[in-house]
C-alpha positions as CSV (number, residue, x, y, z in Angstrom):
1,M,-11.6,12.2,-19.3
2,T,-12.6,8.6,-20.0
3,Q,-13.7,6.2,-17.3
4,D,-10.3,4.4,-17.6
5,D,-8.4,7.7,-17.1
6,R,-10.4,8.3,-13.9
7,R,-9.7,4.8,-12.6
8,G,-6.0,5.4,-13.0
9,A,-6.1,8.7,-11.2
10,W,-8.1,7.2,-8.3
11,L,-6.1,4.0,-8.0
12,P,-2.4,4.9,-8.2
13,P,0.0,2.1,-7.8
14,E,1.9,4.1,-5.1
15,R,-1.1,3.5,-2.8
16,A,-1.4,-0.3,-3.5
17,F,-0.9,-2.9,-0.8
18,V,-1.1,-6.7,-0.7
19,V,-2.6,-8.1,2.4
20,Q,-2.3,-11.8,3.2
21,F,-4.1,-13.3,6.2
22,Y,-2.8,-16.3,8.1
23,A,-4.8,-19.5,7.5
24,D,-6.3,-19.4,11.0
25,T,-7.5,-15.8,10.7
26,D,-11.3,-15.5,11.1
27,L,-12.3,-12.0,10.0
28,D,-15.5,-12.2,12.1
29,T,-13.4,-12.1,15.3
30,T,-10.9,-9.8,16.8
31,H,-8.0,-12.1,15.8
32,M,-6.8,-10.7,12.5
33,A,-3.2,-11.5,11.6
34,G,-1.0,-11.8,8.6
35,R,1.4,-10.0,6.3
36,V,1.2,-6.7,4.4
37,E,3.4,-5.4,1.6
38,H,3.5,-2.1,-0.2
39,V,3.5,-2.9,-3.9
40,V,5.8,-0.1,-5.1
41,S,8.4,0.1,-2.4
42,G,8.4,-3.6,-1.3
43,Q,8.2,-2.6,2.4
44,A,6.6,-5.4,4.3
45,G,5.5,-6.3,7.8
46,H,3.4,-8.7,9.9
47,F,0.4,-7.5,11.7
48,H,-1.6,-9.0,14.6
49,S,-4.7,-6.7,14.6
50,L,-6.6,-4.3,12.4
51,T,-4.9,-1.5,14.3
52,T,-1.4,-2.6,13.5
53,L,-2.4,-3.3,9.8
54,L,-3.7,0.2,9.4
55,S,-0.8,1.7,11.3
56,F,1.6,0.1,8.8
57,I,-0.3,1.4,5.8
58,S,-0.5,4.9,7.3
59,R,3.2,5.0,8.1
60,V,4.2,3.9,4.6
61,L,1.9,6.4,2.9
62,V,3.1,9.2,5.2
63,E,6.7,8.3,4.5
64,K,6.0,8.2,0.7
65,K,4.3,11.6,0.8
66,A,7.2,13.1,2.8
67,T,9.8,11.7,0.4
68,E,7.9,13.1,-2.6
69,C,7.6,16.6,-1.0
70,S,11.4,16.6,-0.3
71,G,12.1,16.0,-3.9
72,D,13.9,12.7,-3.3
73,I,11.8,10.8,-5.8
74,R,12.5,11.2,-9.4
75,Y,9.7,10.1,-11.8
76,R,10.9,8.0,-14.7
77,E,8.8,7.6,-17.9
78,P,8.1,3.9,-18.6
79,N,9.9,2.5,-21.6
80,V,7.3,2.5,-24.4
81,P,8.1,0.8,-27.7
């Protein structure tokens, strides 16, 4: 397995999130607020603390895993020329 193969296995897109902080957020304080979006599903939400940010991420990942286990997700091969 090459280094690039390991990177893909360790960083699957299904576990990717975009986190955007409000302009007035100072990460050195307890005030942490912004928007978070799950890259693959498009689920998004606003957070007002680290706790609510992590809660959103955990909920999305748990839902994703439950859906995969129930067989509701069908994997499609990408179109390769």
